[in-house]
N, C-alpha and C positions, 0 to 999 in steps of 0.2 A: 504493500500500500504505499506509494511513493507520492502520497498526497499531503506529506507533512504530519500525518497521524503515526508518528513512530512510536509514542508511548502506548497507544492502543495496539499497535502491531506487536510490541513487545509483550504486552500483557497476553494478547491471544496466543502468541507463540509459547510463551510460558505455561499458559493453561494446557494447551494441547500436548506440550511435552510431559508434564506431570501426569495428566490423565491417561495419555497413551503408554507411558511407561509402567504407570501403576496397572493399567489394564494388561499388558504384557506380562508383567510379574504375576499377575493373579491367574492368568491363562495358560502360561507356559508349562504347568505342571499336567495339563490335560493335552498337551501336544501341539504340533505345528498348525495343525487345522484350527484348533481353538484360538490360536493366536491371529491367525489369518481372519477368522470370523470377528475378532475383538477389533481389528483394524477396519474391516468393512462396516461394523457397526458404531464404533466410537468416532472414527475420524470425521464422518460427516456431521456428527453431532458437535464435536469441538471445533469444527470449521464454520459453523452457522453463525456465530457472532461476527466473525471477520466478514463473511459475506453479507451480512445484514449491514454492518457499517459501509462496506464498500459500495452497496447498492444505494445507501442514502447520500453517500459523497458524489456519486455519479448520477444520482436522480434516475436510476434504473428500476422499472417495474419488474415484478416477479415473471410476468408474462414474457417481457423482453429478455430476462435473463435465461429462460429456458428455450426461447426461440433461438438464441445463440448457441445453445448446447445441442440443439436437435441434429445438426449434421453429424457430430461426433457420436452421439447415441445411435443414430441410424446405421452408421458405419461399424460402430462397435458390436451391434446386434447381427449385422451380416457377417462380420468377422468371426464372432462366436459360432454361428451356426456352421460356417465353412469349417472351422477348426474341428468342431465336434464330428462333422460328416467325415471330413479327412482321416481324423483318428479312428472312427469306427469302421470305415471302408478300407483304407489304404495302409495306415501305420501300424496296424495291429500286429503284424508279425515281424516287424522291424525291431532292431535293438533300439535302446532309448535315445541314443545321440542322432542317428539318422531319422528317427521318428520325430524328435523334437524340430529338427531343421525343416523337414517337410511341412510340419503344422505351423512353424513359425513364418516361413516363406508363403505358404497358402493364405494365412491369417493376414500378413502385412500387405500382400498383394490385393487382397479383398478390399481391405481397409481403404488403400489408395484408390483402386478403381471405383468404390462406391462413392468416394468424395469427388473424384474426377468426373464421373458420370452424372450423378444427381446434383452436386452443388459447384459445378465448374467455375461459374461467375464469381462465386464467393472465395473459392480457392485462387483464382486468378487475381482477385482484388488483394488478397492478403499477400500473395507472392510479390506483386507490384509494389505494395507499401513496404515489405520488408527489404526486397532486393534493389528497387530503383529509388530508394530514399536518398534526398539530397542531404549532404552533410553540412 
């Protein structure tokens, strides 16, 4: 939050660190899957205050926020489906490393293709902003 709200950012980061580390310490006894679920459940909750403040600073409505996330959500959903299908149909008989490589390449390719096909104008606008920016 490079908007001059450094103190708030510090407190939000501290809160997130304390809560997540506490959650990890509590769930580590139950295994890696429990730690992963802790991250999935707790991280969005501790990120919420920071997102609310950023939304207020930017005067961004909740609907606008989710509209911005839609391309990533659609691409992630497509990628997940493809990876699960590839794992089930193709990489079942492979050893771990080649299976991981096939799944990663198929997932990444799907993500890029979905963005390029469904959200081409947005992607091009972002690329122009990033790479053609005047110094």
